[in-house]
Steps between C-alpha positions, in 0.01 A plus 500: 500500500646153528852417373537359146399131495838393370673606829504248781586556863538259784130475549237505223280762669509868410338805658296729280636837608251716314192281440249636254133465606284283275299797360819695428686244299548565131198392294583207263197503269684684223783247501259200521397531139217259415653428163836409658332253731278363223802447275693319770195275554472424128864399489454271797195341334702434182761293682475120521387318806530147361142443636620481860285624788586544866257294712638543849792505739739203538463504880126481478504155338672252739497129425157347568303813405313606185472838344201584278460808279299600196719681251276680255246219432738209572479312836848404620604271782858474626676283758837342571585143412690256720834669421368847572478606135221731389219335303204673334213429266128549438310560825209264396520126542476336153258240640200708604643848543563508879686810618846369559595803705298340780670162463776375738862411410631171629872416457525747207185370324194712460202283584157607371267512802194395290614161366868461590662565159869555579724744309878494539553796270529308173233450232230264619136413417464804271667742748796687339744696718595861449870598502583636838806674653601586858769774497547476883286808572202472264305221326433526124269303272511509118159529336536499126129513433465812712817686390488413133869586452795292395570298819835519672667223696518715816348826620694826475595519862654846590855511620487496883733422793550136594227400743750355746667840521184706528179546697194442279134548554199479270179704512186385320190705428209520257357804316204565276699601196713346220879428514575803290355724771736349755799536268404863413496582873850376535613688191390825661774561765396868536204419720715351777559788738152651440291178525718322759640772728514254792770300309674731251645851515735717291414311180653618174481317167845560353471291187227379263504268198527794263819632665729271295755684271292421195189647663309173485462206736754220482412168345603302804251499788799525741587841346137618454396627840448779752780612735382632835666660803281450806519462873312224692350640820595320821378720784464877537773660294710179478516367140701263284587663161546276199513515120258256327436393146159387374484269199245273338665183371172341383132601458383419857814585706662817627826480692657763730873448544686694766803612304666734756475564873409266774404149381643545151413189301168443679192466284123544527315295235138574423320227300143536373296183421154518344234314697141391427256797481287576804126425521427819302743415221755757611869402460710395794876495524725334760796711608802297624781717622834345600744699705852355496718717727876471525786698647877470521506636855629251757197560717268367225573142620287592806213603263528166321486316824191693602331448164203308639418807716572752224284342226165584664619861538615515139165364378311746720704792354430379148135450585465863618640628169287269295185607678557833326651370179216254434261794545706679234487203266128443558420864432710485184302201380167657583588811295629294209188276508270804485704680237595780742868428546690823412829323430 
């Protein structure tokens, strides 16, 4: 087995001295109680979001570009003004409904390609902007008509390392499911070593929301989570053991914090945004996963310098995991939709 994740050596890699084959690892289905996962999901859904939705990655919207997305049934267009600030609003031109996602940006002004109506981000000609926020990694838009909650001034951005001290990468994918199916996937840490053996081994869930002294989950989302000891596979028997905590700070977000071991303080944020249904009326959800990796090792400066080369690798790694996890989420929705979901 690998050393405890709290112990650190000169190098982050460890050698699994007695690796357990996939089919001989301890089954986790008894511990992965459907009611426990369902209760964690209900608590996440009860927390406020302030009507904020993740619509993309900060790096994917440079000046001069537009971003178009349909959140639920609301068309949204976003761009950067002349000072680089994020602007957003309805995706249809107020004049004759042109799709603004196809319109160019000139000197920070979005210019409708049908008749030249220019938008600088402020109210104009019946077009009203949406509140927007760029946290340095992700782009958020507040849609009060969609969320229906009491709006908040800013989104509930999880605690993460400073971007200038970290290496960040953002994966984006789409699944035929609802946001709750994505969140439920993340609130089931027991499936990791079984469903993703190419990435995770020696996984043990050491704490659940009901493990508090009072026997019930804590009121704070920061204290209401799953604690997991797991090793990330590198190559062969080489692994990196860590301790991670999964929490759900709002209805459409699950965050994994590395709390011990290599990269302590790093986070993986999974955000689920409802999209327009497909042509058959089935729900679609955008998954935006931000990995913000940090380390106090002196050699991490080399990783930061190589960030442009590392980001595609980080996105590819996340994409491999989400190929499987979206299948999980889509299957969960299919079972729920047909009344066959056993959980």
